[in-house]
FIMI-144825 format. One record per residue (C-alpha): residue number from 1; residue in three letters; x, y, z. Coordinates in nm, 2 decimals, padded with zeros to 4 digits, always signed. Layout:
<milums>
<milum seq="NUM" type="ala" X="X" Y="Y" Z="Z"/>
...
</milums>
This chain:
<milums>
<milum seq="1" type="met" X="+14.29" Y="+11.60" Z="+14.59"/>
<milum seq="2" type="ser" X="+14.21" Y="+11.26" Z="+14.69"/>
<milum seq="3" type="pro" X="+14.01" Y="+11.27" Z="+15.01"/>
<milum seq="4" type="asp" X="+14.22" Y="+11.15" Z="+15.33"/>
<milum seq="5" type="pro" X="+14.11" Y="+10.81" Z="+15.41"/>
<milum seq="6" type="val" X="+14.24" Y="+10.82" Z="+15.78"/>
<milum seq="7" type="ala" X="+14.09" Y="+11.20" Z="+15.86"/>
<milum seq="8" type="ala" X="+13.93" Y="+11.22" Z="+16.16"/>
<milum seq="9" type="gln" X="+13.59" Y="+11.03" Z="+16.18"/>
<milum seq="10" type="ala" X="+13.23" Y="+11.21" Z="+16.33"/>
<milum seq="11" type="pro" X="+13.04" Y="+10.93" Z="+16.57"/>
<milum seq="12" type="ile" X="+12.85" Y="+10.67" Z="+16.42"/>
<milum seq="13" type="leu" X="+12.55" Y="+10.45" Z="+16.57"/>
<milum seq="14" type="thr" X="+12.39" Y="+10.21" Z="+16.34"/>
<milum seq="15" type="val" X="+12.06" Y="+10.05" Z="+16.45"/>
<milum seq="16" type="thr" X="+11.93" Y="+09.67" Z="+16.39"/>
<milum seq="17" type="leu" X="+11.56" Y="+09.61" Z="+16.53"/>
<milum seq="18" type="asn" X="+11.52" Y="+09.28" Z="+16.33"/>
<milum seq="19" type="pro" X="+11.87" Y="+09.10" Z="+16.32"/>
<milum seq="20" type="ala" X="+11.94" Y="+08.74" Z="+16.23"/>
<milum seq="21" type="leu" X="+12.17" Y="+08.49" Z="+16.27"/>
<milum seq="22" type="asp" X="+12.27" Y="+08.41" Z="+15.87"/>
<milum seq="23" type="leu" X="+12.36" Y="+08.08" Z="+15.80"/>
<milum seq="24" type="ser" X="+12.49" Y="+07.98" Z="+15.47"/>
<milum seq="25" type="thr" X="+12.57" Y="+07.65" Z="+15.29"/>
<milum seq="26" type="ala" X="+12.59" Y="+07.49" Z="+14.94"/>
<milum seq="27" type="ala" X="+12.38" Y="+07.18" Z="+14.81"/>
<milum seq="28" type="glu" X="+12.51" Y="+06.97" Z="+14.51"/>
<milum seq="29" type="gln" X="+12.08" Y="+07.06" Z="+14.38"/>
<milum seq="30" type="val" X="+11.81" Y="+07.23" Z="+14.51"/>
<milum seq="31" type="arg" X="+11.49" Y="+07.04" Z="+14.47"/>
<milum seq="32" type="pro" X="+11.18" Y="+06.93" Z="+14.59"/>
<milum seq="33" type="gly" X="+11.10" Y="+06.65" Z="+14.76"/>
<milum seq="34" type="leu" X="+11.47" Y="+06.51" Z="+14.88"/>
<milum seq="35" type="lys" X="+11.72" Y="+06.53" Z="+15.10"/>
<milum seq="36" type="leu" X="+12.00" Y="+06.80" Z="+15.06"/>
<milum seq="37" type="arg" X="+12.30" Y="+06.73" Z="+15.16"/>
<milum seq="38" type="cys" X="+12.42" Y="+07.03" Z="+15.24"/>
<milum seq="39" type="asp" X="+12.81" Y="+07.16" Z="+15.33"/>
<milum seq="40" type="lys" X="+12.85" Y="+07.27" Z="+15.67"/>
<milum seq="41" type="pro" X="+12.73" Y="+07.64" Z="+15.70"/>
<milum seq="42" type="val" X="+12.90" Y="+07.93" Z="+15.76"/>
<milum seq="43" type="val" X="+12.76" Y="+08.15" Z="+16.03"/>
<milum seq="44" type="asp" X="+12.74" Y="+08.50" Z="+16.05"/>
<milum seq="45" type="pro" X="+12.57" Y="+08.80" Z="+16.26"/>
<milum seq="46" type="gly" X="+12.32" Y="+08.96" Z="+16.03"/>
<milum seq="47" type="gly" X="+12.11" Y="+09.26" Z="+15.97"/>
<milum seq="48" type="gly" X="+12.14" Y="+09.56" Z="+15.76"/>
<milum seq="49" type="gly" X="+12.28" Y="+09.80" Z="+16.07"/>
<milum seq="50" type="ile" X="+12.50" Y="+09.48" Z="+16.16"/>
<milum seq="51" type="asn" X="+12.64" Y="+09.44" Z="+15.83"/>
<milum seq="52" type="val" X="+12.71" Y="+09.82" Z="+15.77"/>
<milum seq="53" type="ser" X="+12.90" Y="+09.84" Z="+16.11"/>
<milum seq="54" type="arg" X="+13.10" Y="+09.49" Z="+16.02"/>
<milum seq="55" type="ala" X="+13.18" Y="+09.65" Z="+15.73"/>
<milum seq="56" type="ile" X="+13.28" Y="+10.02" Z="+15.88"/>
<milum seq="57" type="lys" X="+13.50" Y="+09.82" Z="+16.07"/>
<milum seq="58" type="ile" X="+13.68" Y="+09.67" Z="+15.77"/>
<milum seq="59" type="met" X="+13.74" Y="+09.99" Z="+15.61"/>
<milum seq="60" type="gly" X="+13.94" Y="+10.14" Z="+15.90"/>
<milum seq="61" type="gly" X="+13.64" Y="+10.33" Z="+16.06"/>
<milum seq="62" type="ser" X="+13.44" Y="+10.28" Z="+16.37"/>
<milum seq="63" type="ser" X="+13.10" Y="+10.30" Z="+16.45"/>
<milum seq="64" type="thr" X="+12.90" Y="+10.15" Z="+16.77"/>
<milum seq="65" type="ala" X="+12.62" Y="+09.90" Z="+16.69"/>
<milum seq="66" type="met" X="+12.27" Y="+09.91" Z="+16.86"/>
<milum seq="67" type="val" X="+12.13" Y="+09.57" Z="+16.83"/>
<milum seq="68" type="ala" X="+11.78" Y="+09.40" Z="+16.98"/>
<milum seq="69" type="leu" X="+11.86" Y="+09.07" Z="+17.09"/>
<milum seq="70" type="gly" X="+11.65" Y="+08.80" Z="+17.27"/>
<milum seq="71" type="gly" X="+11.74" Y="+08.42" Z="+17.37"/>
<milum seq="72" type="ala" X="+11.99" Y="+08.16" Z="+17.32"/>
<milum seq="73" type="thr" X="+12.01" Y="+08.28" Z="+16.94"/>
<milum seq="74" type="gly" X="+12.06" Y="+08.65" Z="+17.00"/>
<milum seq="75" type="thr" X="+12.33" Y="+08.58" Z="+17.27"/>
<milum seq="76" type="arg" X="+12.50" Y="+08.41" Z="+17.01"/>
<milum seq="77" type="ile" X="+12.52" Y="+08.70" Z="+16.80"/>
<milum seq="78" type="ala" X="+12.62" Y="+08.91" Z="+17.09"/>
<milum seq="79" type="glu" X="+12.92" Y="+08.72" Z="+17.13"/>
<milum seq="80" type="met" X="+13.01" Y="+08.71" Z="+16.74"/>
<milum seq="81" type="leu" X="+13.03" Y="+09.12" Z="+16.74"/>
<milum seq="82" type="lys" X="+13.23" Y="+09.15" Z="+17.05"/>
<milum seq="83" type="ser" X="+13.49" Y="+08.87" Z="+16.95"/>
<milum seq="84" type="asp" X="+13.48" Y="+09.11" Z="+16.62"/>
<milum seq="85" type="gly" X="+13.57" Y="+09.37" Z="+16.77"/>
<milum seq="86" type="leu" X="+13.27" Y="+09.57" Z="+16.74"/>
<milum seq="87" type="ser" X="+13.15" Y="+09.80" Z="+17.03"/>
<milum seq="88" type="leu" X="+12.76" Y="+09.69" Z="+17.09"/>
<milum seq="89" type="val" X="+12.50" Y="+09.83" Z="+17.26"/>
<milum seq="90" type="arg" X="+12.24" Y="+09.56" Z="+17.33"/>
<milum seq="91" type="leu" X="+11.89" Y="+09.61" Z="+17.37"/>
<milum seq="92" type="thr" X="+11.66" Y="+09.37" Z="+17.51"/>
<milum seq="93" type="ala" X="+11.40" Y="+09.22" Z="+17.20"/>
<milum seq="94" type="pro" X="+11.07" Y="+09.12" Z="+17.29"/>
<milum seq="95" type="gly" X="+11.15" Y="+08.73" Z="+17.24"/>
<milum seq="96" type="glu" X="+11.40" Y="+08.49" Z="+17.03"/>
<milum seq="97" type="thr" X="+11.63" Y="+08.68" Z="+16.77"/>
<milum seq="98" type="arg" X="+11.50" Y="+08.47" Z="+16.41"/>
<milum seq="99" type="gln" X="+11.77" Y="+08.30" Z="+16.20"/>
<milum seq="100" type="ser" X="+11.80" Y="+08.32" Z="+15.79"/>
<milum seq="101" type="leu" X="+11.93" Y="+08.07" Z="+15.55"/>
<milum seq="102" type="ala" X="+12.08" Y="+08.07" Z="+15.21"/>
<milum seq="103" type="val" X="+12.15" Y="+07.77" Z="+15.00"/>
<milum seq="104" type="thr" X="+12.38" Y="+07.80" Z="+14.70"/>
<milum seq="105" type="asp" X="+12.30" Y="+07.57" Z="+14.38"/>
<milum seq="106" type="arg" X="+12.62" Y="+07.39" Z="+14.33"/>
<milum seq="107" type="ser" X="+12.46" Y="+07.30" Z="+13.98"/>
<milum seq="108" type="thr" X="+12.39" Y="+07.61" Z="+13.84"/>
<milum seq="109" type="gly" X="+12.55" Y="+07.87" Z="+14.09"/>
<milum seq="110" type="glu" X="+12.18" Y="+08.02" Z="+14.19"/>
<milum seq="111" type="gln" X="+12.11" Y="+08.12" Z="+14.56"/>
<milum seq="112" type="tyr" X="+11.79" Y="+08.05" Z="+14.74"/>
<milum seq="113" type="arg" X="+11.77" Y="+08.27" Z="+15.05"/>
<milum seq="114" type="phe" X="+11.50" Y="+08.20" Z="+15.34"/>
<milum seq="115" type="val" X="+11.46" Y="+08.47" Z="+15.59"/>
<milum seq="116" type="leu" X="+11.26" Y="+08.43" Z="+15.88"/>
<milum seq="117" type="pro" X="+11.04" Y="+08.67" Z="+16.05"/>
<milum seq="118" type="gly" X="+11.12" Y="+08.84" Z="+16.39"/>
<milum seq="119" type="pro" X="+10.98" Y="+08.87" Z="+16.72"/>
<milum seq="120" type="glu" X="+10.63" Y="+09.09" Z="+16.77"/>
<milum seq="121" type="trp" X="+10.71" Y="+09.44" Z="+16.90"/>
<milum seq="122" type="his" X="+10.47" Y="+09.58" Z="+17.09"/>
<milum seq="123" type="thr" X="+10.44" Y="+09.99" Z="+17.16"/>
<milum seq="124" type="thr" X="+10.66" Y="+09.98" Z="+17.46"/>
<milum seq="125" type="his" X="+10.92" Y="+09.81" Z="+17.30"/>
<milum seq="126" type="val" X="+10.91" Y="+10.05" Z="+17.04"/>
<milum seq="127" type="ala" X="+10.90" Y="+10.35" Z="+17.29"/>
<milum seq="128" type="asp" X="+11.24" Y="+10.20" Z="+17.47"/>
<milum seq="129" type="met" X="+11.42" Y="+10.17" Z="+17.11"/>
<milum seq="130" type="met" X="+11.35" Y="+10.52" Z="+17.01"/>
<milum seq="131" type="ser" X="+11.44" Y="+10.66" Z="+17.37"/>
<milum seq="132" type="ala" X="+11.78" Y="+10.43" Z="+17.37"/>
<milum seq="133" type="ile" X="+11.85" Y="+10.59" Z="+17.04"/>
<milum seq="134" type="thr" X="+11.82" Y="+10.97" Z="+17.08"/>
<milum seq="135" type="glu" X="+12.05" Y="+10.91" Z="+17.38"/>
<milum seq="136" type="lys" X="+12.29" Y="+10.70" Z="+17.22"/>
<milum seq="137" type="ala" X="+12.30" Y="+10.96" Z="+16.91"/>
<milum seq="138" type="arg" X="+12.65" Y="+11.21" Z="+16.94"/>
<milum seq="139" type="ala" X="+12.60" Y="+11.55" Z="+16.81"/>
<milum seq="140" type="gly" X="+12.71" Y="+11.63" Z="+16.48"/>
<milum seq="141" type="gly" X="+12.76" Y="+11.21" Z="+16.43"/>
<milum seq="142" type="trp" X="+12.53" Y="+10.96" Z="+16.20"/>
<milum seq="143" type="val" X="+12.28" Y="+10.73" Z="+16.29"/>
<milum seq="144" type="val" X="+12.21" Y="+10.43" Z="+16.03"/>
<milum seq="145" type="val" X="+11.86" Y="+10.25" Z="+16.05"/>
<milum seq="146" type="ser" X="+11.93" Y="+09.99" Z="+15.75"/>
<milum seq="147" type="gly" X="+11.69" Y="+09.69" Z="+15.71"/>
<milum seq="148" type="ser" X="+11.35" Y="+09.59" Z="+15.77"/>
<milum seq="149" type="asn" X="+11.12" Y="+09.60" Z="+16.08"/>
<milum seq="150" type="pro" X="+11.02" Y="+09.39" Z="+16.27"/>
<milum seq="151" type="pro" X="+10.65" Y="+09.25" Z="+16.33"/>
<milum seq="152" type="gly" X="+10.42" Y="+09.54" Z="+16.50"/>
<milum seq="153" type="val" X="+10.71" Y="+09.82" Z="+16.45"/>
<milum seq="154" type="ala" X="+10.44" Y="+10.08" Z="+16.26"/>
<milum seq="155" type="pro" X="+10.55" Y="+10.25" Z="+15.94"/>
<milum seq="156" type="gly" X="+10.65" Y="+10.60" Z="+16.09"/>
<milum seq="157" type="phe" X="+10.88" Y="+10.49" Z="+16.28"/>
<milum seq="158" type="glu" X="+11.15" Y="+10.67" Z="+16.12"/>
<milum seq="159" type="gln" X="+10.99" Y="+11.00" Z="+16.09"/>
<milum seq="160" type="met" X="+10.94" Y="+10.99" Z="+16.45"/>
<milum seq="161" type="leu" X="+11.29" Y="+10.94" Z="+16.47"/>
<milum seq="162" type="thr" X="+11.37" Y="+11.21" Z="+16.26"/>
<milum seq="163" type="val" X="+11.19" Y="+11.44" Z="+16.51"/>
<milum seq="164" type="arg" X="+11.38" Y="+11.29" Z="+16.80"/>
<milum seq="165" type="leu" X="+11.69" Y="+11.38" Z="+16.61"/>
<milum seq="166" type="lys" X="+11.61" Y="+11.73" Z="+16.53"/>
<milum seq="167" type="asp" X="+11.82" Y="+12.02" Z="+16.64"/>
<milum seq="168" type="gly" X="+12.14" Y="+11.86" Z="+16.53"/>
<milum seq="169" type="arg" X="+12.16" Y="+11.57" Z="+16.77"/>
<milum seq="170" type="ala" X="+12.25" Y="+11.33" Z="+16.47"/>
<milum seq="171" type="lys" X="+12.16" Y="+11.30" Z="+16.12"/>
<milum seq="172" type="leu" X="+12.00" Y="+11.01" Z="+16.01"/>
<milum seq="173" type="leu" X="+12.05" Y="+10.80" Z="+15.68"/>
<milum seq="174" type="val" X="+11.75" Y="+10.57" Z="+15.59"/>
<milum seq="175" type="asp" X="+11.78" Y="+10.25" Z="+15.44"/>
<milum seq="176" type="thr" X="+11.43" Y="+10.09" Z="+15.41"/>
<milum seq="177" type="ser" X="+11.16" Y="+09.88" Z="+15.18"/>
<milum seq="178" type="gly" X="+10.83" Y="+09.83" Z="+15.17"/>
<milum seq="179" type="glu" X="+10.54" Y="+10.06" Z="+15.38"/>
<milum seq="180" type="ala" X="+10.81" Y="+10.18" Z="+15.54"/>
<milum seq="181" type="leu" X="+10.98" Y="+10.38" Z="+15.23"/>
<milum seq="182" type="arg" X="+10.67" Y="+10.44" Z="+15.08"/>
<milum seq="183" type="leu" X="+10.57" Y="+10.64" Z="+15.37"/>
<milum seq="184" type="leu" X="+10.90" Y="+10.80" Z="+15.38"/>
<milum seq="185" type="ala" X="+10.92" Y="+10.90" Z="+15.02"/>
<milum seq="186" type="gly" X="+10.56" Y="+11.06" Z="+15.07"/>
<milum seq="187" type="ser" X="+10.67" Y="+11.23" Z="+15.42"/>
<milum seq="188" type="ser" X="+10.72" Y="+11.64" Z="+15.47"/>
<milum seq="189" type="ile" X="+10.95" Y="+11.57" Z="+15.77"/>
<milum seq="190" type="pro" X="+11.30" Y="+11.50" Z="+15.60"/>
<milum seq="191" type="val" X="+11.53" Y="+11.25" Z="+15.65"/>
<milum seq="192" type="asp" X="+11.96" Y="+11.35" Z="+15.58"/>
<milum seq="193" type="val" X="+11.98" Y="+11.09" Z="+15.32"/>
<milum seq="194" type="leu" X="+11.73" Y="+10.82" Z="+15.21"/>
<milum seq="195" type="arg" X="+11.88" Y="+10.54" Z="+15.00"/>
<milum seq="196" type="met" X="+11.67" Y="+10.28" Z="+14.77"/>
<milum seq="197" type="asp" X="+11.70" Y="+10.07" Z="+14.46"/>
<milum seq="198" type="ser" X="+11.64" Y="+10.10" Z="+14.13"/>
<milum seq="199" type="his" X="+11.35" Y="+09.88" Z="+14.12"/>
<milum seq="200" type="glu" X="+11.19" Y="+10.01" Z="+14.44"/>
<milum seq="201" type="ala" X="+11.24" Y="+10.36" Z="+14.29"/>
<milum seq="202" type="glu" X="+11.00" Y="+10.29" Z="+13.99"/>
<milum seq="203" type="glu" X="+10.77" Y="+10.16" Z="+14.25"/>
<milum seq="204" type="leu" X="+10.74" Y="+10.48" Z="+14.40"/>
<milum seq="205" type="ala" X="+10.77" Y="+10.66" Z="+14.09"/>
<milum seq="206" type="gly" X="+10.51" Y="+10.45" Z="+13.89"/>
<milum seq="207" type="arg" X="+10.69" Y="+10.41" Z="+13.60"/>
<milum seq="208" type="ser" X="+11.06" Y="+10.30" Z="+13.47"/>
<milum seq="209" type="leu" X="+11.39" Y="+10.52" Z="+13.49"/>
<milum seq="210" type="pro" X="+11.60" Y="+10.30" Z="+13.25"/>
<milum seq="211" type="leu" X="+11.84" Y="+10.61" Z="+13.26"/>
<milum seq="212" type="arg" X="+12.09" Y="+10.80" Z="+13.55"/>
<milum seq="213" type="ser" X="+11.92" Y="+11.11" Z="+13.45"/>
<milum seq="214" type="asp" X="+11.60" Y="+10.97" Z="+13.49"/>
<milum seq="215" type="ser" X="+11.67" Y="+10.79" Z="+13.87"/>
<milum seq="216" type="ala" X="+11.83" Y="+11.13" Z="+13.96"/>
<milum seq="217" type="ala" X="+11.52" Y="+11.34" Z="+13.87"/>
<milum seq="218" type="phe" X="+11.32" Y="+11.13" Z="+14.07"/>
<milum seq="219" type="ala" X="+11.53" Y="+11.15" Z="+14.37"/>
<milum seq="220" type="ala" X="+11.55" Y="+11.53" Z="+14.27"/>
<milum seq="221" type="gly" X="+11.20" Y="+11.53" Z="+14.29"/>
<milum seq="222" type="leu" X="+11.18" Y="+11.36" Z="+14.63"/>
<milum seq="223" type="val" X="+11.43" Y="+11.62" Z="+14.78"/>
<milum seq="224" type="lys" X="+11.19" Y="+11.89" Z="+14.62"/>
<milum seq="225" type="asp" X="+10.91" Y="+11.71" Z="+14.78"/>
<milum seq="226" type="gly" X="+11.09" Y="+11.76" Z="+15.15"/>
<milum seq="227" type="ala" X="+11.08" Y="+11.33" Z="+15.19"/>
<milum seq="228" type="ala" X="+11.50" Y="+11.38" Z="+15.23"/>
<milum seq="229" type="lys" X="+11.72" Y="+11.68" Z="+15.17"/>
<milum seq="230" type="ser" X="+11.93" Y="+11.42" Z="+14.99"/>
<milum seq="231" type="val" X="+11.83" Y="+11.10" Z="+14.81"/>
<milum seq="232" type="ile" X="+12.06" Y="+10.80" Z="+14.66"/>
<milum seq="233" type="val" X="+11.91" Y="+10.56" Z="+14.44"/>
<milum seq="234" type="ala" X="+12.12" Y="+10.25" Z="+14.36"/>
<milum seq="235" type="arg" X="+12.15" Y="+10.14" Z="+14.00"/>
<milum seq="236" type="gly" X="+12.28" Y="+09.79" Z="+14.03"/>
<milum seq="237" type="ala" X="+12.54" Y="+09.78" Z="+13.77"/>
<milum seq="238" type="asp" X="+12.51" Y="+10.10" Z="+13.63"/>
<milum seq="239" type="gly" X="+12.58" Y="+10.24" Z="+13.96"/>
<milum seq="240" type="ser" X="+12.45" Y="+10.49" Z="+14.19"/>
<milum seq="241" type="val" X="+12.32" Y="+10.83" Z="+14.18"/>
<milum seq="242" type="ile" X="+12.25" Y="+11.09" Z="+14.43"/>
<milum seq="243" type="ala" X="+12.06" Y="+11.40" Z="+14.43"/>
<milum seq="244" type="gly" X="+12.05" Y="+11.66" Z="+14.74"/>
<milum seq="245" type="pro" X="+12.23" Y="+12.02" Z="+14.78"/>
<milum seq="246" type="gly" X="+12.51" Y="+11.98" Z="+14.58"/>
<milum seq="247" type="gly" X="+12.32" Y="+11.90" Z="+14.31"/>
<milum seq="248" type="ala" X="+12.32" Y="+11.54" Z="+14.13"/>
<milum seq="249" type="trp" X="+12.62" Y="+11.30" Z="+14.09"/>
<milum seq="250" type="his" X="+12.63" Y="+10.95" Z="+13.93"/>
<milum seq="251" type="ala" X="+12.93" Y="+10.69" Z="+14.07"/>
<milum seq="252" type="glu" X="+13.02" Y="+10.42" Z="+13.81"/>
<milum seq="253" type="ala" X="+13.00" Y="+10.07" Z="+13.95"/>
<milum seq="254" type="ala" X="+13.32" Y="+09.90" Z="+13.87"/>
<milum seq="255" type="arg" X="+13.31" Y="+09.54" Z="+13.67"/>
<milum seq="256" type="val" X="+13.37" Y="+09.31" Z="+13.91"/>
<milum seq="257" type="pro" X="+13.31" Y="+08.87" Z="+13.87"/>
<milum seq="258" type="val" X="+13.02" Y="+08.88" Z="+14.08"/>
<milum seq="259" type="val" X="+13.02" Y="+08.59" Z="+14.34"/>
<milum seq="260" type="ser" X="+12.75" Y="+08.68" Z="+14.58"/>
<milum seq="261" type="ala" X="+12.51" Y="+09.01" Z="+14.62"/>
<milum seq="262" type="val" X="+12.41" Y="+08.96" Z="+14.99"/>
<milum seq="263" type="gly" X="+12.59" Y="+09.22" Z="+15.16"/>
<milum seq="264" type="ala" X="+12.68" Y="+09.46" Z="+14.88"/>
<milum seq="265" type="gly" X="+12.35" Y="+09.74" Z="+14.96"/>
<milum seq="266" type="asp" X="+12.50" Y="+09.71" Z="+15.35"/>
<milum seq="267" type="ser" X="+12.88" Y="+09.77" Z="+15.21"/>
<milum seq="268" type="phe" X="+12.78" Y="+10.08" Z="+15.02"/>
<milum seq="269" type="val" X="+12.60" Y="+10.26" Z="+15.29"/>
<milum seq="270" type="ala" X="+12.90" Y="+10.16" Z="+15.52"/>
<milum seq="271" type="gly" X="+13.11" Y="+10.34" Z="+15.28"/>
<milum seq="272" type="phe" X="+12.87" Y="+10.62" Z="+15.21"/>
<milum seq="273" type="val" X="+12.85" Y="+10.70" Z="+15.58"/>
<milum seq="274" type="leu" X="+13.21" Y="+10.66" Z="+15.68"/>
<milum seq="275" type="ala" X="+13.32" Y="+10.88" Z="+15.41"/>
<milum seq="276" type="met" X="+13.03" Y="+11.16" Z="+15.47"/>
<milum seq="277" type="ala" X="+13.17" Y="+11.09" Z="+15.89"/>
<milum seq="278" type="arg" X="+13.51" Y="+11.18" Z="+15.77"/>
<milum seq="279" type="asp" X="+13.35" Y="+11.53" Z="+15.62"/>
<milum seq="280" type="trp" X="+13.48" Y="+11.39" Z="+15.27"/>
<milum seq="281" type="pro" X="+13.24" Y="+11.55" Z="+14.92"/>
<milum seq="282" type="val" X="+12.92" Y="+11.40" Z="+14.87"/>
<milum seq="283" type="gln" X="+13.04" Y="+11.27" Z="+14.56"/>
<milum seq="284" type="glu" X="+13.33" Y="+11.08" Z="+14.69"/>
<milum seq="285" type="ala" X="+13.10" Y="+10.94" Z="+14.93"/>
<milum seq="286" type="leu" X="+12.90" Y="+10.82" Z="+14.66"/>
<milum seq="287" type="ala" X="+13.23" Y="+10.68" Z="+14.49"/>
<milum seq="288" type="met" X="+13.30" Y="+10.52" Z="+14.80"/>
<milum seq="289" type="gly" X="+12.95" Y="+10.30" Z="+14.84"/>
<milum seq="290" type="ala" X="+12.98" Y="+10.21" Z="+14.53"/>
<milum seq="291" type="ser" X="+13.34" Y="+10.10" Z="+14.56"/>
<milum seq="292" type="ala" X="+13.28" Y="+09.90" Z="+14.89"/>
<milum seq="293" type="ala" X="+12.92" Y="+09.73" Z="+14.70"/>
<milum seq="294" type="ala" X="+13.13" Y="+09.61" Z="+14.42"/>
<milum seq="295" type="ala" X="+13.42" Y="+09.46" Z="+14.64"/>
<milum seq="296" type="ala" X="+13.14" Y="+09.31" Z="+14.86"/>
<milum seq="297" type="val" X="+12.97" Y="+09.13" Z="+14.56"/>
<milum seq="298" type="met" X="+13.34" Y="+08.97" Z="+14.51"/>
<milum seq="299" type="thr" X="+13.28" Y="+08.80" Z="+14.80"/>
<milum seq="300" type="pro" X="+13.09" Y="+08.51" Z="+14.88"/>
<milum seq="301" type="ala" X="+12.81" Y="+08.48" Z="+15.06"/>
<milum seq="302" type="thr" X="+12.75" Y="+08.69" Z="+15.35"/>
<milum seq="303" type="glu" X="+13.18" Y="+08.80" Z="+15.38"/>
<milum seq="304" type="leu" X="+13.10" Y="+09.18" Z="+15.29"/>
<milum seq="305" type="cys" X="+13.35" Y="+09.37" Z="+15.13"/>
<milum seq="306" type="his" X="+13.78" Y="+09.35" Z="+15.15"/>
<milum seq="307" type="ala" X="+13.94" Y="+09.68" Z="+15.26"/>
<milum seq="308" type="his" X="+14.21" Y="+09.59" Z="+15.01"/>
<milum seq="309" type="asp" X="+13.94" Y="+09.57" Z="+14.70"/>
<milum seq="310" type="val" X="+13.77" Y="+09.85" Z="+14.86"/>
<milum seq="311" type="asp" X="+14.10" Y="+10.11" Z="+14.84"/>
<milum seq="312" type="arg" X="+14.16" Y="+09.95" Z="+14.48"/>
<milum seq="313" type="leu" X="+13.83" Y="+10.02" Z="+14.31"/>
<milum seq="314" type="phe" X="+13.82" Y="+10.35" Z="+14.50"/>
<milum seq="315" type="ala" X="+14.13" Y="+10.48" Z="+14.35"/>
<milum seq="316" type="asp" X="+13.98" Y="+10.34" Z="+13.97"/>
<milum seq="317" type="arg" X="+13.67" Y="+10.56" Z="+14.08"/>
<milum seq="318" type="leu" X="+13.46" Y="+10.75" Z="+13.80"/>
<milum seq="319" type="ile" X="+13.21" Y="+11.03" Z="+13.93"/>
<milum seq="320" type="thr" X="+13.00" Y="+11.24" Z="+13.68"/>
<milum seq="321" type="arg" X="+12.83" Y="+11.55" Z="+13.76"/>
<milum seq="322" type="leu" X="+12.46" Y="+11.48" Z="+13.59"/>
</milums>
């Protein structure tokens, strides 16, 4: 039986500590030393949690986006999120919200992405954010921490949040990278779901993971060591695997034309957590995430996924127990 696409949904709170105003454009050719005449930019609110909330809404779900915003750029993002119909909890960032730029070279089709740092955070800002998340998290719901941490937020933020959310306050899904991911992978304070890509998994493992079974075994090892209750490894065009209490599963990645990989990971998280919030089986949630990711690569720049593409790809899902 297929899962009910309109089943009742548990609350979802997405958290974006380091949002950005994303500008995307194109030039005939990207070369050094020249003035590059660019197309009119497409402007979108960006940041992991923001993109997750946007994709959840596209797929017919609901969430609350908690975003740290500052200055005129932050105000512009807030207005864009509200005009998109998202439920927004705006927190004050300790400085001007950053911007990012993606430029496509039309002669080659290659995309160049320039990402600026966010404002510097201090201990009091981190403590305030932690309290705000704890206050807004709903029992039986989900909290999604996705994207990079801003300067000044030390690795370990996610572990502290895990402790604050214990005793059934909410489940925590973390999709991060760098030192924060390394610390989580070595922690004995398990988050509910930890997601990473194949390259990050190989760096943590210290070896290549060429097969799906290799990724699944690595993920299962992290679960056994207490880093997370479930671990997802995204293998790009080879789909995604998850290891957890229900064993290991693989969801095939649909073969689709790739326009831009921007937003694919966030769309995956949106599809997965929305399905989990609807109490779908974990393997179906994995397939929904894979379908959303595949749908996202079919769209240009920061457009994320389209609902009809997600539905079509999910209807043809291929799930395998590993």
